[in-house]
N, C-alpha and C positions, 0 to 999 in steps of 0.2 A: 286711319295713319294719313300723315300728310303726305301729298303727292311729292315724290323726288324730283320728278322732272317738270312738274308744274311751272309754267311761265306766269301764272297769275300771283305768284307768291312774291313777286317784286312790287305789286301794287298794295300791299298790306302794311306797309311802314315806309318810313323816310328812306329812300335809297339814292344815293348820289349818283350823278350822270356817268361816273367813271367806272361804276360797277356793273353796268348791265347793258352797254351798248352792243346790240348784235347787228344793227344795220347802220348805213352810213349816216354820218351827222347832218347831211343835207335834209334827209328826211324828216328831221326832228324840228318842230317849230321853236323859233326862239321864245324863251321866257318873258324877255322884255327888259328894258333897262331898269335897274333897281337903283332906288335913291340912296344916299350916302348913309342916312341915319335909320336904315331899316332896323325894326326890330327883331329879335330872336324869333317869334312866331311867324312873322311875315317871311322870314328865310324857311322856316320848316314847311310853311305851305306851298312856296313855290318849289321845293323839292319834291313834295309828294305830286304836284302837278306834272312835274318834269318826269317822274317816274311812271305815272299813268300814262302819258304819251308814249313812252319807251315800250311799255307792255301793249299799248295799241297798236305801235307800229310792228312790233314782233307778231302779234296775232294776225295782221294783215299779211304780213310775209308769208306765215305758215299757211294760211288760207290760199294764197296765190300758188304756193308750192304743191298745195294738194288738188288743186283744181287745174292747173294749168299743164298740160301734157307735154313731156319732153319731146326730143327730136324724132323718136320712133313710135310716138303715139302712146308712150307709156309714162305714167306719172313718176316723177323724180323726187317724190317726199324724202327719200333716204338720204338726199343730200343735206338734211338738217343735220349739224354737227351733234346736237343733243337730243334726247328722247324728247318727243312732243308732249304736251299736256293731255289731260282726259278729254277736254273740250275739243282739242284739235283732232284728236283720234276719232271722236264721235261724228266729226263732220266729214272725214275721209271716207272713201269708198272701200268696199270689201276687198276688192282687187288691188287697190293701192296697199292696205294693210297687209295684205299677203305678201306681196312683193316687198315691202318693207319689212317683214318678219324674216324672210329669207336673208335680206342683206344684214340685217342687225344680229342675226343667229350665226350666219356662216362667215361673212367677210370681217364685219365689226367685232363679233363676239361679244356682243352687249347684253348681257343676262337681264339688268333691269329693263332695258327698252324692249326685249322680247318679252318678258313677263308682262308688261303694261298692254302691249299689242295683244296678246293672247286673252288676257283678260277683258279686252274690248270686244275681241270677236266671239268669245264663249260666253261671257256673263250678260253684255249688254245686248248683243246681236243673235244669241240664242243658237250659235252653232256649236254641233257635236264635236269634241275633240277627236281627230284621227290621227294616224300614223305620222301624217306630215306634221302636225301640231307638236306632237311629241319628239319627231327627230329634230325640230327646229329648237326646242326646249332643250335637248340633250346637247345640240351642238352649240348652244350658246354657253354651256357650261365650260367650253375652252377658255372663257374668260379667266386669266391668271388670278384675278384679286377675288372674284366672288364664286366662280365656279368650283367643283369638287366631285370626287368620285363618289362619295355617299349620295349626292343628290341623282346623279346617273343611276345608281342601284335601285333607289326609290321610284325613279320613273319606269324603269324597266318592270319592276314589280307591280306598279299601278296598270302598266299595259296589259300585264297577265291578269290582274284582278277584274279589268274592264272589258276583257276578251277583245282586245285589239292586238291583231297579230304584228310582231316585230319584223318587219322587211329587212331586205339587205341594207338599203341607205341608212335605217335607223341604226342597225348594230355597227356599221362602219362609222357612223357618227360617235357612238360610244367609244370605239377604237381610238378615234381621232381625240375624244376628251381624256382619254387614259394616257396618250402621249404627253399630254399637259400634266395632269394630275395621276401619277402612276398608281395603281393597284393591281397586283399581280394576280389576286383571287378573282376580282372582277373581270380582268382580261380573260382568265382562263374561261369564266363563266360564259363570255361573249362568244368566245371562239367554240365552245361547246354548243351554244345555241346554234351558231352557223353550221356546224357540223351535223347537228340533228335535223336542221331544214333543208339540207342538201345545198346549201348556198355556197358559192364559190368567194374565195377572198381575194379582193381587187389589188391592183399594184400598190396603190396608196394605202389599202390596208395592212399590207406587208411591212410598209416603210413606217407605219404608226406603232407597229408592233416593236419593230427595232428601234424606234426612238423611246419608247415606253422602257425597254430592258436597258436601254444605255443611260437613262435617267435614274434607273434602280441600280446602277452599277453591276448589272449582270452581264458582263462582257463575254462571258463563254456563250452564253444563251444567244445574246445578239450576234455573235460571230456564227452560231449554228444557224440561226434564221437567215443570215445573209447568204450562207453556203445553199440553204433551200430554196432562195430566190434565184441564185445563179443556176440552179439546176433547172427551175422553171423559166429561165431566160428572162428574169426580170432584172433589168439594170438598176443598180443602186444609184439613187439621186446625189448630186454632189453635196447638197447641204446636209443629208444624212452622213454621209462619209466625212464631211468636215467635223460635224458633231461628234462622230466616233473618234476620230484622231485627236481632237482637243480633250476628250474625255480620258482616252487612253494616255495622253501626255500628263494628266494630272495624277494618274497612278505610276506613271515612269515604266510603263509596258513598251520600252522601245524595240524590242525585238519584234513583238507583235505588229507594231506599227510600221516596221521596216519590211515585214513580209506583205502586209496591206498594201503598201506604197507600191512596192514592186509589181504585185499581181495587178494593180490598177494600172500602173504605166504599161504593162504588157497588153492588157486590152483596150488600150487607147482611151482610157478616162482622162477626165479633166481634173486637176488639182490647181487650187487656186495659189497666186503668189504670196498671199497672207498666209496661208496654211503652210507652205513651205519655209516662209521665214519663221514663223512660230515653232515649227519642228526643228530647224536648225539651231534656234535659240535655246529651246529647252533641252534639246538632245546635247549640246555644247557644256550647258550647265551642269547636266547630270553625268558628263564625262562618257558617253557612248559613242565610241570611236565608228563602229560600222555604220551606224545611222547619220553620223555627222559626215563621214566620207562619201556616203550615198549621195546626200543632198547637196554637198559640195561639187561632186562632179557632174550631178545631173542640172544644177541650176546656177551655180556660182561662176564655174568655169566657162559655162556657155554664155555667161553676162545677162541672164534673166532675171536675177536677184542681186543686189548689192549689200552684203552684210555690213553691220556696224563695226566701229573699232572694238567695242567688248566683246563681240561674238568672235571677231579674229583673234583678239587675246586669249578667249578661252580655248580656241581651236589649237593654238600654239601650245597651251598648257597639256592638251591631250597628247600632242604630238612629242613633247618633252618626255612623256611617260612611255608611249609605244615606239618611238623612234621611226615614224612614218615621215621620212624626209620629203617624199613627193608632195605631200599635204602641206608640210610646213613651207616649202617653197612656193607652192601656189598661194599660200596666204601670204607671204611676203611679196609676191608679185601684185596682189590686190592692194596692199598697203603702200606699194611704191607708185601705183598709179594715183594716188592722192597726194595733196599738197603737203600733208603733214608728215614729219620725219619719223622714223622708227625710234622707239623709246628703247631704252637700255633693257628693259623686261622683255621685249621681243627677240633682241639678240641673245640675251641669256636663255631664253626657250629654244631658240633655233640651235645654240651650242649644246644644250642639253639633248636635243632631238638627234644631233650627229653623233654624240656620245653613246645614246642609247642603241644607236644603230651601229656601234663600233667603229665609227669612222672619226678618228682622232685628227686626222689630216684637215678635213673640212672643217672640224670645230676649231682649231687654232687658226684656219684662215678667216673664220667668222671673227674670232677674238681680234685679228689683226685689222680687219675692215671697222670693228667697234672702236678700236683705238684711234684710227684714222679720223672719226668723227669728232664733233665738237665736244662730246661727253668726256668726262674725266671717268677712266674706268674704275670703278671701286674695287675692293679684294675680293667682294663676294662674287663678283663675275667670273672670277678664275678658280673658285673653290671646287666646282665640278670637274674641271679638266684636271686639277691636282689629285683630286681623289681617284680619278681614272688612271692616271699615271702611277699612283701608289698601288692600286690594285692589280695593274699590268705586271708590276714587279719586274720592269726592264732596266737595263743600265742607262745612265744619263747621255753617254754617248751615241745611243740609238736615237734618243729623242732630238739630241742636237742634229744628227744626220737628217732626221724627218723635217727639221726647220730649214736645212738647207735645200731638201727636195722640194718643199713648198714654195719656197722663194724661186727656184728655177721653173718650176710647172707654171705657176700661176702669175710670174714676174710680179710678184707682190713682196713689198718691202716687209720684212719681219718687225712688228712692233716691239719696243722694249719689255711691256708687259708680258708678251709671250715668252721671250728669251728668259726674263727673271724666273719663269716657272721652271726653268732646268735647274738654276741654282738654288732655288728652294727645294727642289727635288735632291739635289745633292747635299744640302744641309740635313734633310730628312734622313738619308741614308749613310750619312758622316762620311761622305767621300769628298773632303775639301782639297786634296790634292788633284782630283779630277776638275773641281771648280777653278783651281789655278791655270789649269790647262785650257779650260774653255773660255776663261776671262782674256787670255792672249789672243784667241780667235774671235772676240766678240765684235770687234770692228768689221771683220770681214763678212760678218752676217747682218748686223744692226748698223745702218749709217750714223745713228746718233751717237752711238756708244753707249757705255754703262751708266746708269744713272745711281742715284742714292740708294734705291730699294736694291739694285743688284749687289751692292757692297754690303748692305744691310743683312741680307739673307746669308752672306759669306761669313760674317762676323758672328751671326747667330749660330751657325754651324760649328764655329769655333768654341764657342762657350758650351755649347751643348755636348760636345764630346771631351770636355776637360776630365783628365783623368787624375788619380791622386799619384801616380809615379812621377819622379822628377823627370825622367826622360820624356815621357808623353806630353808632361806639362810644357817643357821647354819647346817641344816640336810645335804644339798647337799655338803657343805663345808666339812663335816665329811665323806661323801662318797668319795670325791675327795681325801682328805687325806688318807683314808684306801686303795684306788687304788695306790697312790703313794708310801705309805708304802710296798705294794706288789711288786711294781717294785723294790725298794730297797733290800727287803727280798729275791727276786728270782735272784738278781744280773743282772737285764736287763739294758743294756745301753739305755738311752734315745736317741731319733733322733731327727732331725729338727720339725717334726710335734708334738712330745711330748712337746718340748720347747713351741712352738707356741699356743698349746692348754691350757699350764699352765699359760701362760702369759695372754691369753684372759680369763681365768678363774678367775685370780687374778683381772684384770681389772673390770670385772663383780662384784665381790665382793668388790670393791673400796679398794683393797690392792694394792695401787700404788706402794708403796715401794719394797713389794715382786715381783711384776711384773718386776719392773726395775731390781732387783737383779738377777731374772731369765734370765731376757734379757741379761744382762752383762754375766752371765755364759754361755749361749748360744753362745755368740760372742768368748768367751774364747775357746770353744770347736770347734771353727772353723766351725760353722754352719751359713748359711746365712738365712734371714728371706724373705719369699715370698712377693712380691709386694701386692698382695691382702690382706695379713694379716697385713702388714705394713699400708695400707690405712684404714683397718679397726680400728686399734690401734689408729691412728690420729683422726679418727671420733668419738671413744669412750672418747679420752682424751681431745676433743675440749670443750674450756670454763669449764675447770674443774680447780677449785681454789686450786691446790695442787702442791707444788714444785716438787714432783716425777713424777705427771703426765706431768708437763712442761718439765722435762727433756726427758721422753719418746717421747713428742710430736716434740721436737726440736733436738732428736738425729741425727746424720749425716745418719744413717742407715734408719731412720724410717721418716725423713721431707720430704715434699714434693720437688721433684726435680724441679730445674729451667726450664723453658721453653726453648725448643730447638731453635725456632725461635726468636732470640735476636733481628736480624736486618731484615730490610725490605728493598729489593733491587728492583730497577726499572731499568731493563736493557736496556729500551728504551732509557732514558734519563741519565744513568749512575749516579744515585743518590742513597744515603743510608739515612735512618733514623731509629732512634732507636725506637722500638714500646712502650718502658717503661717510655720515657720522651717526651717533647714537643721542642726539641732541632731542629733547623733548617736542612734541608737536606745538606749533605757534599757531594761534587761532587767527583765521584771516577772514575777510569778508567773502561769503560763498560767492561764486561765480553764477551769475544767471544768463542762461543761453536764450537769447532772443533770437527766434527763427526769422529770416527774410520775409517780407510780405509776399501772400500768394496772389501773385498777379494773375488776373483772369485771362485766359488764352481765349481771345474772342473768337479767333477763326474755329477753334474747337467747340467752343460753346454754340456758336452758330450752326454748325454742322448737326450737333446735338438736338439742337432745337427744332432744325428741319426735318431730321430723322424722326423726333418725338411725333411732330406734326403730321407726318406721312402715316407713321402707325395708327395715330387716332383717326385718320381719315379711312385707311383701310379698314380699321375695326368697326367704324360706323357704317361703311359700305357693307360689309358682311353682315352686320345685324338687320340692316334693311333687307339685303338679299333674303335671309332666313325669314323675315317677316313677311315677305312677298311670296316667297317659294312654299313655306309650309302652310300658308293660310288655305283651307280647303274650297276655294271659290269655285272650281270647276272640276275638281279631281273626284268629289264625292257626287255620285250618280243621283242620289235622293235630293241633295242639296240643289243641284242643277235642275231637277224636275220641279222643285218648290219654287224656284225663281222663275221658270218658265211659265207655271201657272198664275203666279203672282202678276207678271208681265202682261199676260192674255186679259186678266181681270181688270188691270188698270186700263189697258187700251180699250176694253168693251165700256168700261164707265164714262170714258172721256169721249167714245163715239156716241153715247146715248144722251 
């Protein structure tokens, strides 16, 4: 099999200079100036020469690292970033190879490099494999790409077959591999071997067991193992605790996470800011209020972490459900410290928070502050307060007195949008006489005075309670006329909704001519009518024997639009038929659908290409590992003895 790490492969064919520079360019001799009309063969020859020089310089560098001792008198050949070739390994000393084997197996987790070193030690130098070699080979299986639990099981079985006892470091190395490649059956087998040999489990062994259980999603067993560690006074390391919290966040076990965080904080354990922020983000997304409140109190209020705007918005959504006003006010303080203004969603969430806490007074105060900002308050921002007022079932006068108390306590001017809620509530309860009394006191509470929406609610209330009896009809007509006169006296310009309510009120009172006149005035003022109102007008004027009602019903802005599907097409046979008549199908040219061109997503294709190349490299690497690993070059005792005898015979022949 071709050597994977061999540096001599670069000299077998034309290799360009940019593909193999491992040392400084100053160490490479210049090829020489080439003539302008150099042939292709000459260029290939120059490339070969340059590649040979690169390989020669690389071999010189490896020889220097193998023979030159480090600052402490030890060789530092493990500083080579790639595994050396077989020729380099044969020139190195045995002690250097032993040191290099420990480094490649433990720190670098280089499985192929460890296999090449062991092959040199056992096959070419005749060393018998011992527990140290097996430990290094087991430890090298922590390589995420080439290692596996299956190879560890084979190595342990081979140690038993060769009568090599598995000591404590070897078994702990197996536990370390199983933390990377989990296998619960093999883990139990290793633990049983430790117990049978009366070997104690080291603190790192406990941590490797916990990590393996976490990777297998056996969180109950992992927590039980952690409790056993605490009983033995073994402190859980920070990186294992972080791994446990991250894994529990993925399965949304926030109650367990909260208990673990609290217990670790009580014992003075360290928790990284990154973990705090991740936990706050995931818990807020999962709407887990206890965990969010604990993280906010421990880290955000103390200023140790600064949450993002998205996290703050999500926390406000949580408080809108639970009514946690303290947490909501703390979020507003964090947002206020920033230069960006509060959004309408933030104010709405704070209003819902106070309503969930049964605090209508502060909810209306927040609505007034929202109205004083540069935002135009939409109707959706007041729906929660209106729903709360309806569910409370109190008199409108009580809410009006509440507005007065808010104005006196907080020295806050009541916004018209808050006062209009009382008139909308009066319209809902059909108490329009109360609305007239409150409208007279409107200027004393709101300095701006009533606006168009105020009188729209009043007119809506008049049309909603319209009765069939003449006495009640006259009473409501007088109320509607009084509100219209107030609009004229206050010089309030009507809007689209005002005209729509007046038209509906006139139609309900069978005043079709007045309704038509208001409708024409509405069109003259460049207002359009809503589709649902137009449908309601058509329904109310249907089968009414009145010329003005017919004009309203058949007006171009009010009549029912024609259907969009005038014709029916059968694309299979190329025929057309009018659905409103019984005419025969007319043959037409079939419509051919041409799909748009499929533009290739270059970014996506590039990612797929890189992913495919990575998978191919990993697959080739695994094949080479299996070829190196399962070749019985020193595992078989008889093959090892035959190679030793052959080597002695060869040396005896050369000496003679």
